C-alpha positions as a LaTeX table, in Angstrom:
\begin{tabular}{lrrr}
\hline
Residue & $x$ (\AA) & $y$ (\AA) & $z$ (\AA) \\
\hline
Met1 & $-4.43$ & 40.31 & $-20.96$ \\
Val2 & $-4.00$ & 38.62 & $-24.43$ \\
Asp3 & $-5.93$ & 40.11 & $-27.18$ \\
Gly4 & $-9.45$ & 38.68 & $-27.34$ \\
Tyr5 & $-9.13$ & 36.87 & $-23.88$ \\
Arg6 & $-12.20$ & 37.17 & $-21.84$ \\
Thr7 & $-13.33$ & 35.74 & $-18.52$ \\
Arg8 & $-16.12$ & 36.26 & $-16.25$ \\
Leu9 & $-15.03$ & 36.85 & $-12.50$ \\
Thr10 & $-18.16$ & 35.20 & $-11.04$ \\
Gly11 & $-18.13$ & 35.27 & $-7.19$ \\
Met12 & $-16.22$ & 38.48 & $-6.81$ \\
Ser13 & $-18.14$ & 40.44 & $-4.22$ \\
Glu14 & $-18.66$ & 44.32 & $-4.40$ \\
Gly15 & $-15.99$ & 44.92 & $-1.64$ \\
Glu16 & $-13.52$ & 42.81 & $-3.42$ \\
Ala17 & $-14.16$ & 44.66 & $-6.75$ \\
Arg18 & $-13.54$ & 47.93 & $-4.88$ \\
Ala19 & $-10.43$ & 46.68 & $-3.10$ \\
Leu20 & $-8.76$ & 45.80 & $-6.44$ \\
Phe21 & $-7.88$ & 49.47 & $-6.58$ \\
Phe22 & $-5.60$ & 48.70 & $-3.64$ \\
Ala23 & $-4.17$ & 45.55 & $-4.88$ \\
Gly24 & $-0.65$ & 46.91 & $-5.20$ \\
Leu25 & $-0.85$ & 48.74 & $-1.91$ \\
Pro26 & $-1.29$ & 46.28 & 0.95 \\
Gly27 & $-0.37$ & 48.67 & 3.74 \\
Pro28 & $-3.08$ & 51.32 & 2.79 \\
Ala29 & $-5.50$ & 48.59 & 2.06 \\
Ala30 & $-4.96$ & 47.05 & 5.51 \\
Asp31 & $-5.20$ & 50.51 & 7.16 \\
Leu32 & $-8.69$ & 50.97 & 5.54 \\
Gly33 & $-9.78$ & 47.51 & 6.66 \\
Leu34 & $-9.64$ & 46.02 & 3.21 \\
Ala35 & $-6.83$ & 43.39 & 3.69 \\
Ala36 & $-9.14$ & 40.32 & 3.36 \\
Glu37 & $-11.05$ & 41.81 & 0.21 \\
Val38 & $-7.76$ & 42.58 & $-1.53$ \\
Thr39 & $-6.39$ & 39.08 & $-0.88$ \\
Ala40 & $-9.58$ & 37.35 & $-1.95$ \\
Ala41 & $-10.00$ & 39.64 & $-5.06$ \\
Arg42 & $-6.27$ & 39.03 & $-6.02$ \\
Leu43 & $-6.64$ & 35.37 & $-5.68$ \\
Lys44 & $-9.88$ & 35.21 & $-7.85$ \\
Leu45 & $-8.24$ & 37.41 & $-10.46$ \\
Leu46 & $-5.16$ & 35.33 & $-10.55$ \\
Ala47 & $-7.25$ & 32.12 & $-10.89$ \\
Ala48 & $-9.05$ & 33.56 & $-13.93$ \\
Leu49 & $-5.81$ & 34.00 & $-15.75$ \\
Pro50 & $-4.44$ & 31.29 & $-18.15$ \\
Thr51 & $-1.34$ & 29.62 & $-16.59$ \\
Gly52 & 1.41 & 31.53 & $-18.34$ \\
Leu53 & $-0.04$ & 34.80 & $-17.65$ \\
Arg54 & $-0.78$ & 33.83 & $-14.06$ \\
Glu55 & 2.87 & 32.94 & $-13.50$ \\
Glu56 & 3.95 & 36.23 & $-15.03$ \\
Ala57 & 1.57 & 38.13 & $-12.83$ \\
Glu58 & 2.85 & 36.41 & $-9.72$ \\
Arg59 & 6.51 & 36.94 & $-10.84$ \\
Arg60 & 5.83 & 40.78 & $-11.40$ \\
Ala61 & 4.06 & 41.11 & $-8.21$ \\
Ala62 & 6.93 & 39.65 & $-6.41$ \\
Val63 & 9.32 & 42.11 & $-7.42$ \\
Phe64 & 7.20 & 45.42 & $-7.85$ \\
His65 & 7.36 & 47.99 & $-4.89$ \\
Leu66 & 5.64 & 51.38 & $-4.97$ \\
Asp67 & 6.92 & 53.78 & $-2.28$ \\
Ala68 & 4.37 & 56.30 & $-2.79$ \\
Pro69 & 4.60 & 58.28 & 0.55 \\
Gly70 & 8.21 & 59.41 & $-0.56$ \\
Trp71 & 6.89 & 61.39 & $-3.42$ \\
\hline
\end{tabular}
């Protein structure tokens, strides 16, 4: 985030906050039954970002892939 930028993520449930740890791992999140929470948390987090940062985050998420099982 930009230095000094702050926001309150009101409306985020406990399950959504916990699911943020799986935001980059949609497969494992779904396996754990957290797909809906991950999606909701991601949308709320993106909505809280300023437009420029939101667009950058969406671009990066579209090209990032983590293949953890191969490690």
